Backbone as JSON Lines, residues from 0, in Angstrom:
{"i":0,"aa":"M","n":[-1.32,8.11,-13.04],"ca":[-1.69,7.92,-12.03],"c":[-3.17,8.56,-11.66]}
{"i":1,"aa":"W","n":[-4.28,8.08,-11.62],"ca":[-5.24,8.53,-10.68],"c":[-5.33,8.74,-9.4]}
{"i":2,"aa":"N","n":[-5.77,9.91,-8.81],"ca":[-5.61,10.42,-7.35],"c":[-4.51,10.13,-6.88]}
{"i":3,"aa":"V","n":[-3.79,10.87,-7.23],"ca":[-2.07,10.94,-6.89],"c":[-2.22,11.77,-5.31]}
{"i":4,"aa":"P","n":[-1.62,10.9,-4.48],"ca":[-1.73,11.6,-2.86],"c":[-1.17,12.65,-2.92]}
{"i":5,"aa":"N","n":[-1.81,13.39,-2.37],"ca":[-0.92,14.93,-2.1],"c":[-0.2,14.97,-0.71]}
{"i":6,"aa":"A","n":[0.68,16.0,-0.62],"ca":[1.96,16.16,0.2],"c":[1.45,16.06,1.63]}
{"i":7,"aa":"K","n":[0.24,16.52,2.03],"ca":[-0.39,16.54,3.43],"c":[-0.81,15.15,3.45]}
{"i":8,"aa":"R","n":[-1.14,14.02,2.93],"ca":[-1.35,12.94,2.93],"c":[0.19,11.88,3.13]}
{"i":9,"aa":"L","n":[0.93,12.14,1.96],"ca":[2.09,11.46,2.39],"c":[2.9,11.75,3.67]}
{"i":10,"aa":"A","n":[2.85,13.06,3.98],"ca":[3.48,13.21,4.99],"c":[3.03,12.64,6.57]}
{"i":11,"aa":"R","n":[1.83,11.92,6.4],"ca":[1.41,11.25,7.25],"c":[1.56,9.86,7.59]}
{"i":12,"aa":"I","n":[2.3,9.33,6.79],"ca":[2.92,8.12,6.52],"c":[4.18,8.07,7.44]}
{"i":13,"aa":"P","n":[4.57,7.02,8.17],"ca":[5.67,6.64,9.0],"c":[6.92,6.7,8.17]}
{"i":14,"aa":"K","n":[7.92,7.11,8.49],"ca":[9.16,7.18,7.62],"c":[9.5,5.61,7.82]}
{"i":15,"aa":"L","n":[10.52,5.0,6.33],"ca":[10.91,3.59,6.9],"c":[11.51,3.59,8.03]}
{"i":16,"aa":"Y","n":[11.24,2.17,8.28],"ca":[11.97,1.63,9.77],"c":[11.19,2.01,10.75]}
{"i":17,"aa":"E","n":[10.25,2.99,11.18],"ca":[9.82,3.58,11.93],"c":[8.66,2.98,12.69]}
{"i":18,"aa":"T","n":[8.23,1.55,11.86],"ca":[6.95,0.75,12.61],"c":[7.93,-0.76,12.58]}
{"i":19,"aa":"D","n":[9.09,-0.77,12.54],"ca":[9.7,-2.26,12.91],"c":[9.25,-3.03,13.88]}
{"i":20,"aa":"G","n":[9.16,-2.23,15.06],"ca":[8.72,-2.94,16.36],"c":[7.42,-3.42,16.49]}
{"i":21,"aa":"I","n":[6.35,-3.16,15.39],"ca":[4.92,-3.17,15.52],"c":[4.89,-4.7,15.12]}
{"i":22,"aa":"P","n":[3.84,-5.45,15.65],"ca":[3.61,-6.67,14.95],"c":[2.72,-6.47,13.53]}
{"i":23,"aa":"I","n":[2.96,-7.31,12.72],"ca":[2.4,-7.09,11.25],"c":[0.87,-6.78,11.29]}
{"i":24,"aa":"L","n":[0.24,-7.42,11.88],"ca":[-1.45,-7.18,11.98],"c":[-1.56,-6.15,12.74]}
{"i":25,"aa":"E","n":[-0.92,-5.33,13.58],"ca":[-1.12,-4.01,14.21],"c":[-0.32,-2.77,13.45]}
{"i":26,"aa":"K","n":[0.26,-2.61,12.47],"ca":[0.62,-1.79,11.62],"c":[-0.77,-1.5,10.67]}
{"i":27,"aa":"N","n":[-0.46,0.12,10.73],"ca":[-1.38,0.81,9.82],"c":[-0.93,0.82,8.39]}
{"i":28,"aa":"I","n":[-1.88,0.62,7.51],"ca":[-2.04,0.81,6.04],"c":[-2.31,2.56,5.74]}
{"i":29,"aa":"Y","n":[-1.56,3.14,5.23],"ca":[-1.85,4.54,5.03],"c":[-2.43,4.72,3.59]}
{"i":30,"aa":"L","n":[-2.05,4.2,2.66],"ca":[-2.3,4.0,1.11],"c":[-2.66,2.75,0.47]}
{"i":31,"aa":"H","n":[-3.64,3.11,-0.39],"ca":[-4.19,1.54,-0.98],"c":[-4.12,2.04,-2.57]}
{"i":32,"aa":"F","n":[-3.26,1.62,-3.56],"ca":[-3.03,1.93,-4.55],"c":[-3.72,0.51,-5.21]}
{"i":33,"aa":"F","n":[-4.26,0.45,-6.46],"ca":[-4.55,-0.75,-7.21],"c":[-5.22,-0.67,-8.86]}
{"i":34,"aa":"I","n":[-5.15,-1.37,-9.43],"ca":[-5.57,-1.74,-10.85],"c":[-5.59,-2.83,-11.36]}
{"i":35,"aa":"G","n":[-6.6,-3.53,-11.94],"ca":[-7.18,-4.77,-12.15],"c":[-6.93,-5.76,-10.88]}
{"i":36,"aa":"G","n":[-6.49,-6.83,-10.92],"ca":[-6.41,-7.67,-9.36],"c":[-5.16,-7.15,-8.83]}
{"i":37,"aa":"C","n":[-4.29,-6.32,-8.91],"ca":[-3.4,-5.69,-8.28],"c":[-3.57,-4.87,-7.08]}
{"i":38,"aa":"D","n":[-2.85,-5.07,-5.93],"ca":[-3.16,-4.02,-4.96],"c":[-1.66,-3.66,-4.07]}
{"i":39,"aa":"W","n":[-1.64,-2.6,-3.65],"ca":[-0.33,-2.05,-3.1],"c":[-0.92,-1.72,-1.66]}
{"i":40,"aa":"Y","n":[-0.57,-2.06,-0.43],"ca":[-0.92,-1.55,0.58],"c":[0.12,-0.65,1.41]}
{"i":41,"aa":"I","n":[0.25,0.44,1.57],"ca":[1.58,1.39,2.27],"c":[1.66,1.29,3.83]}
{"i":42,"aa":"T","n":[2.55,1.09,4.3],"ca":[2.59,1.04,5.34],"c":[4.2,2.21,5.96]}
{"i":43,"aa":"E","n":[4.79,2.41,5.02],"ca":[6.22,3.26,5.43],"c":[6.31,3.94,4.24]}
{"i":44,"aa":"Y","n":[7.21,5.32,4.03],"ca":[7.68,6.16,3.14],"c":[8.81,6.82,3.6]}
{"i":45,"aa":"D","n":[9.6,6.67,2.32],"ca":[10.96,7.58,2.83],"c":[10.77,9.26,2.61]}
{"i":46,"aa":"G","n":[9.68,9.7,1.98],"ca":[9.49,10.7,1.83],"c":[9.83,11.6,0.63]}
{"i":47,"aa":"E","n":[10.63,10.62,-0.25],"ca":[10.94,10.84,-1.61],"c":[10.24,10.02,-2.58]}
{"i":48,"aa":"D","n":[10.73,8.93,-2.68],"ca":[10.04,7.71,-3.8],"c":[9.88,6.26,-3.44]}
{"i":49,"aa":"T","n":[10.3,6.08,-2.15],"ca":[10.3,4.64,-1.78],"c":[9.17,4.56,-0.5]}
{"i":50,"aa":"F","n":[8.29,3.86,-0.76],"ca":[7.71,3.37,-0.27],"c":[7.56,1.49,0.35]}
{"i":51,"aa":"F","n":[7.16,1.43,1.57],"ca":[6.91,0.03,2.28],"c":[5.98,-0.39,2.31]}
{"i":52,"aa":"G","n":[5.59,-1.57,1.76],"ca":[4.12,-1.96,2.06],"c":[3.77,-3.31,1.61]}
{"i":53,"aa":"Y","n":[2.75,-4.0,1.45],"ca":[2.17,-5.29,1.09],"c":[1.92,-5.3,-0.31]}
{"i":54,"aa":"V","n":[2.14,-6.24,-1.41],"ca":[2.14,-6.08,-2.32],"c":[1.12,-7.47,-3.04]}
{"i":55,"aa":"I","n":[-0.11,-7.29,-3.65],"ca":[-0.66,-8.35,-4.13],"c":[-0.77,-8.04,-5.52]}
{"i":56,"aa":"L","n":[-0.14,-9.3,-6.51],"ca":[-0.18,-9.09,-7.94],"c":[-1.06,-9.9,-8.46]}
{"i":57,"aa":"N","n":[-1.9,-9.78,-9.39],"ca":[-3.09,-10.6,-10.34],"c":[-3.85,-11.38,-9.18]}
{"i":58,"aa":"G","n":[-4.07,-10.97,-7.96],"ca":[-4.91,-11.57,-6.94],"c":[-4.27,-13.09,-6.31]}
{"i":59,"aa":"D","n":[-2.74,-13.11,-6.48],"ca":[-2.41,-14.24,-6.22],"c":[-1.87,-14.29,-4.27]}
{"i":60,"aa":"L","n":[-2.48,-14.68,-3.65],"ca":[-2.09,-14.53,-2.0],"c":[-1.18,-15.33,-1.86]}
{"i":61,"aa":"Q","n":[-0.79,-16.25,-2.39],"ca":[0.18,-17.17,-2.18],"c":[1.78,-16.8,-2.39]}
{"i":62,"aa":"N","n":[1.32,-15.57,-3.22],"ca":[3.21,-15.2,-3.56],"c":[3.17,-13.7,-3.29]}
{"i":63,"aa":"A","n":[2.28,-13.39,-2.64],"ca":[1.88,-11.66,-2.11],"c":[3.29,-11.73,-1.24]}
{"i":64,"aa":"E","n":[3.79,-10.16,-0.77],"ca":[4.63,-10.54,0.08],"c":[4.98,-8.73,0.43]}
{"i":65,"aa":"F","n":[5.98,-8.48,1.64],"ca":[6.16,-7.04,2.12],"c":[7.31,-6.77,1.2]}
{"i":66,"aa":"G","n":[7.62,-5.49,0.95],"ca":[8.67,-5.19,0.06],"c":[8.6,-3.83,-0.13]}
{"i":67,"aa":"Y","n":[9.87,-3.21,-0.58],"ca":[10.02,-1.7,-1.28],"c":[9.46,-1.2,-2.93]}
{"i":68,"aa":"I","n":[8.66,-0.31,-2.85],"ca":[7.83,0.21,-3.92],"c":[8.56,1.22,-3.97]}
{"i":69,"aa":"S","n":[8.78,1.54,-5.4],"ca":[8.91,2.84,-6.26],"c":[7.7,3.74,-6.53]}
{"i":70,"aa":"F","n":[7.32,4.83,-5.95],"ca":[6.25,5.82,-6.06],"c":[6.38,5.79,-7.64]}
{"i":71,"aa":"Q","n":[7.29,6.61,-8.37],"ca":[7.52,6.63,-9.59],"c":[7.08,5.57,-10.48]}
{"i":72,"aa":"E","n":[7.35,4.31,-10.19],"ca":[7.34,2.94,-10.76],"c":[5.99,2.89,-10.81]}
{"i":73,"aa":"L","n":[5.0,3.14,-9.64],"ca":[3.62,3.12,-9.56],"c":[3.26,3.87,-10.24]}
{"i":74,"aa":"K","n":[3.34,5.31,-10.45],"ca":[2.76,6.25,-11.28],"c":[3.12,6.13,-12.92]}
{"i":75,"aa":"D","n":[3.96,5.28,-13.15],"ca":[3.95,4.94,-14.59],"c":[3.44,3.64,-14.81]}
{"i":76,"aa":"I","n":[2.76,2.9,-14.13],"ca":[1.8,1.96,-14.35],"c":[0.67,2.14,-15.35]}
{"i":77,"aa":"K","n":[0.73,1.55,-16.42],"ca":[-0.38,1.72,-17.28],"c":[-0.86,0.29,-18.07]}
{"i":78,"aa":"V","n":[-2.03,0.03,-17.97],"ca":[-2.2,-1.16,-18.74],"c":[-3.66,-0.8,-19.67]}
{"i":79,"aa":"S","n":[-3.06,-0.72,-21.05],"ca":[-3.7,0.04,-22.12],"c":[-4.3,1.07,-21.61]}
{"i":80,"aa":"F","n":[-5.88,1.28,-21.51],"ca":[-5.85,2.7,-21.38],"c":[-6.25,2.96,-19.75]}
{"i":81,"aa":"M","n":[-5.73,1.93,-18.92],"ca":[-5.98,1.92,-17.63],"c":[-4.84,2.22,-16.98]}
{"i":82,"aa":"E","n":[-4.93,3.34,-15.84],"ca":[-3.84,3.76,-15.15],"c":[-3.98,3.25,-13.6]}
{"i":83,"aa":"I","n":[-3.01,3.32,-13.01],"ca":[-3.27,2.87,-11.63],"c":[-3.8,3.63,-10.61]}
{"i":84,"aa":"D","n":[-4.85,3.52,-9.65],"ca":[-5.07,4.44,-8.99],"c":[-5.2,4.29,-7.44]}
{"i":85,"aa":"C","n":[-4.76,5.59,-6.59],"ca":[-4.83,5.37,-5.03],"c":[-6.23,5.88,-4.44]}
{"i":86,"aa":"E","n":[-6.8,4.77,-3.89],"ca":[-8.08,5.21,-2.93],"c":[-8.07,6.66,-2.65]}
{"i":87,"aa":"L","n":[-9.16,7.06,-2.71],"ca":[-9.85,8.64,-2.4],"c":[-9.36,8.6,-0.73]}
{"i":88,"aa":"A","n":[-8.82,9.41,0.07],"ca":[-8.82,9.78,1.42],"c":[-10.1,9.82,2.01]}
{"i":89,"aa":"K","n":[-11.37,10.21,1.3],"ca":[-12.5,10.17,1.85],"c":[-13.01,8.56,1.99]}
{"i":90,"aa":"Y","n":[-12.53,7.68,1.1],"ca":[-13.02,6.43,1.23],"c":[-11.48,5.33,1.97]}
{"i":91,"aa":"W","n":[-10.7,6.08,1.86],"ca":[-9.73,5.15,2.63],"c":[-9.04,5.74,3.78]}
{"i":92,"aa":"K","n":[-9.22,5.22,5.3],"ca":[-8.56,5.98,6.28],"c":[-7.52,4.77,6.67]}
{"i":93,"aa":"P","n":[-6.6,5.24,7.7],"ca":[-5.5,4.5,7.92],"c":[-6.11,3.66,8.6]}
{"i":94,"aa":"Q","n":[-5.77,2.22,8.25],"ca":[-6.34,1.1,9.38],"c":[-5.3,0.14,9.46]}
{"i":95,"aa":"K","n":[-5.42,-0.6,10.44],"ca":[-4.65,-1.88,10.93],"c":[-4.77,-3.1,9.51]}
{"i":96,"aa":"I","n":[-3.83,-3.55,9.39],"ca":[-3.96,-4.51,8.6],"c":[-4.71,-5.69,8.89]}
{"i":97,"aa":"K","n":[-5.11,-5.83,10.73],"ca":[-5.85,-7.21,10.72],"c":[-7.52,-6.72,10.34]}
{"i":98,"aa":"D","n":[-7.45,-5.37,10.18],"ca":[-8.7,-5.07,9.78],"c":[-8.96,-4.71,8.67]}
{"i":99,"aa":"I","n":[-8.59,-5.12,7.61],"ca":[-8.66,-5.08,5.93],"c":[-9.17,-6.48,5.77]}
{"i":100,"aa":"K","n":[-10.22,-6.42,4.88],"ca":[-11.0,-7.85,4.5],"c":[-10.05,-8.33,3.43]}
{"i":101,"aa":"N","n":[-9.15,-7.66,2.62],"ca":[-8.68,-8.24,1.38],"c":[-7.33,-8.97,2.5]}
{"i":102,"aa":"L","n":[-7.04,-8.53,3.38],"ca":[-5.41,-9.04,3.89],"c":[-5.82,-9.94,5.17]}
{"i":103,"aa":"G","n":[-7.31,-10.58,5.02],"ca":[-7.38,-11.42,5.99],"c":[-6.54,-12.77,6.05]}
{"i":104,"aa":"H","n":[-5.87,-13.05,5.02],"ca":[-4.95,-14.17,4.77],"c":[-3.61,-14.0,5.61]}
{"i":105,"aa":"L","n":[-3.38,-12.88,5.86],"ca":[-2.29,-12.76,7.03],"c":[-2.53,-12.99,8.23]}
{"i":106,"aa":"K","n":[-3.42,-13.29,8.92],"ca":[-3.73,-13.49,10.18],"c":[-3.07,-15.14,10.44]}
{"i":107,"aa":"T","n":[-2.88,-15.57,9.32],"ca":[-2.51,-17.31,9.44],"c":[-1.0,-17.28,9.35]}
{"i":108,"aa":"I","n":[-0.46,-16.43,9.1],"ca":[1.02,-16.25,8.65],"c":[1.61,-15.5,9.98]}
{"i":109,"aa":"A","n":[1.11,-14.48,10.47],"ca":[1.57,-13.27,11.55],"c":[1.95,-13.97,13.03]}
């Protein structure tokens, strides 16, 4: 994995279930992982290996969904010579789902 988030960055992510009462569009995305046409947007973290977030695989917005994501499995993803990347902190600041251009389609279902 390129740009593995450090402990300080991971510690800022709310624990699992801490954002349950927050409407979807108001939830913050703390990390963005990507490779090719796939994106993982992280909203919560258990502090060990499990993230919760929104996943778009191969640009398929119709089947994109919220769910649990293994940090270790993300680290292990490789496609030929490419590894998954985590957007650097200087380029990715925590932001609400409603403010992320690539997640605009969620406004129609929230």
